[in-house]
Steps between C-alpha positions, in 0.01 A plus 500: 500500500882544525657566835679826551706383788876572455732213609751529785812396311738630232615232257836538313543263204810452285399527138610192307546266788167576674672457836315728743476613866212648690567758778242623749425870434518586866875465476544708177504865417528636149679813386531632144741763378472727199746288294265206469667306789284329759630393838326227697621521864456175698518513883412169654610235752814328367313168450257679266780650285712198422304397189478862386883537514552161319258604227682815406854406593724445200226620255646686200419869496308476179268213615140573405261470792122502512359661811141439618383714795204365683385278214403812299687400184869491418730757355845456357831627638870451465692396810768752591638382837452377857663672791496453875326792661640663811307669771589636843345328804389206286403186681765229433226245418377721213661490155481791257540468122440737219439368141525745217291449185489714186183549305493276197385675193490354147586777257246594233589479130528882482755495791704237332530701175649794703774299667837612371830319489636484852858400430743657260708182491223281364456534127243272341628300200366634173474252216649636181351384168763391255 
């Protein structure tokens, strides 16, 4: 019989390189906005955040990430940024980072057909029959 226990970590994996990092859920909070942006807020002792910062530091803003919360199955997202969080009365031994991810959605065939030309400067070459 399968176990229904949810794991205690969130795993972030870079798609393509399979480089990953696990973070204990007790240090994370998740917020989602109406514009498909998720924010994972990490508040943890500095020694717990070093690898987290290294993992996301210098990552391009279009990097695809797979997120697995509590070993419940992964979902795709695009990395959008990492910022240092600020908080009043924060302990100096606690670091605060916020990582922004955007929901990754592969467009359906019907949606691709409805995409119009986005730039007036770009004109595709048309082959002329002679």
